[in-house]
N, C-alpha and C positions, 0 to 999 in steps of 0.2 A: 873506686871508679874503674870500669873495665877499659882496656886499651882502645876499644872501638868507640868510646864516648869522648866527647869534647866538652870542656868546661866553658860556659858562656858567662861572661861578666855582665850581670844585669843591674849593676849599681846605678841608682837613680841620679839624675842631675842634681847638683847642689842647689839648695834653696836659700843659701845665705847670700845676702846682697854684696857680691864682690864686683867692684867696678873695674879693677885692674885685671889683666889677663891671668895672673897667677893667684889672684884673690888675696894677696898679702900686702899690696901697696896702700898708699894713702887714698882714702875715698875721693879726695879732690884732685887726684892726679889722673889726667886723661889717658885712657888706655890706647887711644888712637895715635896721639902725637907726643905723649909724655909731658905735656904742659901741666903746671901745677897752679892752683888758684886758691885764694882765700874764700871763705864761705860767702862773704858779701859780694865778691866778684861773680861767683857762680850764680848766686840768686839774682843779681841784676841782669845776668845773661840768660835767665830762665833755665839755668843749669844745662846750658849748651856750650860746648867748647868753642870760643871765638876763633881758634886757630884752624881746627879741622872739622868742626860741626858735629862732633860726637855728642849724642844726647845722653846725659847722665839720667839715672832714675830719679823720679820725683815722688815724694810722699803724697798721700791723699789731701792733707791740709794745704800743702803748698800748691798742689794742682788746682785746688779750688780757688786759691788766691790768684793764680794765673788766668783762670778762665772766667770767673764770675765777677760781676760788677761789685765794687767795694760796698760792704754792708748789706748786700741783698740776700746772702745765703742764710737759710734757716734749716738746721739739721733736723731730721726725723729719725725716730727709733734708736736714739743714741744709747738707750738703757738696755738693749738686748745683749745677752751674753751667751756664749756656747756652754752647754751642759757636757757632762762626761758619762753618757749612758752606758758605754762599753767598759768603763773603768780601765781605759787603755793605758798600758805601761810598756814603754820600750826601754830606753836607757834611763828615762825619768817619767814620772806620771804626766799624763796629758794635762791635767788640771794645773800642774806646776808650770808647764810650758805656756799655757794660756795667760797665767799671771805675769810671767816674765815678758811675754810679747806685749801685754798691755802697758807694763811699766816702761818698756823701751820705746814704744811708739805713741803712747798716750791715747790709743784707740781701743774701743771695746771689741772690735774684730777687724777683719781684713777689708772692710768696705765702709765708706761713709756715704750716707744717702740724705737727700734733702731737696730743697727747691731754691731757685735763685734766678737772677737775670743775667743774660749774656748780651752785652751791648743793648740793653733795654728790652730784650725779648725773654719772657719768662719760660722756664722749663724745669723739669725734674732732673735730678742728677744722681748717678750711682758711680762713685769713684773708688776704685780698689787701691790697696796699698800693699806692695810687695814686702815691705818691712815687717808686716804682721804674719809670721809663720809662712813666709814665701807667698803671700797673697792667696793661700789655699782656700778653697770654697768648702765650708762646712754648712751646717744647717742654718746658722745665723746669717751667713752671707747670702745663701739662697733665699731665706725669708725676707731679708731687707730688700733684696733686688725685686722680689715679687711684689712687695708692698709699694715700691717705687713704680712698678708697672701699673699697679692698680690705681694709684693716684693720677698718673698720666692718663689712664683710660677714662677715669671719671671726668677729667677736664677736656678730654679729646686733644691733649697737648702732646709734647714731644719729650721723650726721655733721652738724656745724654749719658751714655755709659762709657767710662774709661777703664779699660781692663789692664791688670798687671798681675799675673798669677802663674804659679807652678802647677795648678790643676786642683783636683778634688783633695780634700783633707783626709789622709789615710787614718788618722786617729778616730774618725767618726764612721769608718767603714761604709756600710750600705746606706746609712743616713746621708752621708756626703754624696754618694753616687746618685741618690734619688733627687738631688737638687738639679741634676741635668734635665730630666723631663719636666720637673716642676717649673724651672725658669723658662723652658721652651713653651710650655702651655701658657704661662703668663704673657709672653710676647704675642702669642696667637690671640689672646683676649684683648691685648692692647691694639692690635691691628683691626680686630673686629669692631672696636669702638671708634675707629677712624683716628686712633692715635698713631704715633710713629716713634722710631728709635734711631738715634745716631750713635754708632758704635766706634769708639776710638781704641785701637789696639796699641799698647806700648810694650816696651821690653821688660820682661818677656811675657807673652800670653800663650800658655801651653796647656796641655792636658784637657781635663773636663771642662774648663772655662771656655777654651777655644772651641771645643766640640759641642758647646751648648749656646748660651745667649750671646757670647762675644761675636760670633760669626753671623748673627741673624739680624743685624741692623738693616734698616731701609737704605742707609748709606754706611759703608764700612771704610773707615780711614785708618791710617797707621802712621806712626812716627818713623823717620828714617832709621834703618838698621835694626828695627825691632825684630826679635825672634818670635815667630808665629808658627809653631809646629806642635803636633800632638805629643811627640817625644823629642827630647833634645838631640842634637846631631851626634853627640858622643854615643848615646844609647843606640840610636839608629845604625850608626856605623858598626858598632860592636855586634849588633844583632844580625845585620845583613852581611857583615864582613866585606863591605864595599867602601871604596873611597868616595866621599860625598863632595859635591861642589862647594866651593868656599862660601857661597851665599845661601847654602841650604837652609830653608826655613825662615830666611830673613824677609823683611817687608818687600824688598826690591824683587826677590824671586817670586813671592806670592802675587805681586802686582803684575808681573809678566804673564802669569798663568790665570789672571782674571779673578783672583780671590779677593782683591781689594778694589775700591773705587778710586782711591787716591792715596798718595804718600804726602803728608803735610808736615813740613818743619814746625817745630814748636812755636816759633815766632809768628807763624801764620795761623795757628790752630784756633785761637779765639775768634779771629775775623771769619775764618772758614765756617766754624760751627754757627756763628751768629747768622751768616748768610743762609745756611741750610735751615736754620730755625725759621727764617723769614719765608723760605720756599714751602715749608710744611704748615704754615699758618692757614687755618681755614678761613674762607671769606665770610 
C-alpha cells in the first residue's frame, strides 16, 4: 500500500446477540444499569429492565406471546427453508450455519408469519427474530413476508410487522438483495387492495430490511432505544471519520427527524397496536 493511501476498516457490525456493552456479560444483565434478573423475572416484565427501562431483545415466539391473544395465533408457511444456490462458504458452509441457527432458535428462518387476534381484532403478523443469523433477510424471509401481505390483501385487513434485523443475508447474494423490491411491491399491492400495515421497529432494524418494508408501514412505531440505521454507528463513524451524536440512529433521534410516528414502550405496545387495528377496520 502506497504512502498516499489510507486503510479504512470496513468491518461489519456484529450480528451476534450481545446484550451487554462488551458482548461478554450475562444476557440477563442490564447494559443500562447493571441489574441482573432471573429468566422468569425478565419474562414477567416483558423483558424490560424495571430499574432503568432498557428493552432487552425478544425472540419471535415470545413476541407473539406478548402481542397476540392466548391461543389465537395460527402459523403459516412454517415448512419453508432456505436453499444454498450459491454453495456459499466463508469460514463454514452456509448450509451448516442454517442448521445451527435452526437448532439454536427452533425456527425455520428469521421470521415467523401467521394470523391471530390482538385484543379481539384479527390481523396477519410477520415477526422477525434476530437470534436466527442476526435476523438477516434471505429468500425465505422475503417470501414469507410477501405471502403475509397477500393474505392481508385478500381480506382487506392489516398486517402487523415487527422487525429485528441486521439486513440482507450475504450468503444468498443477489437473491437476498432482490427481496427488497419484492417486499416493497407486495406492500404496494396490499395498499391497492385497501389493506394496511403497522410496522414496529425493534433493536436493531438495519440494512436492507430498514431500506425496504420496515419503513413503509402506514404507521411506523419503534421501541425505546432501538437502533434504526442503514449501517451501524461504528461503521458510519469509521467511514466518515467523524464523531457521531450519542443517539445516532436510535429511535429517539429518528423520531425527532420525523422518521417515526411514535416511540412506544413494550408495556404499551399491545394496546397501541390494538387501537390502530380498530382505526384501520373498514366499515
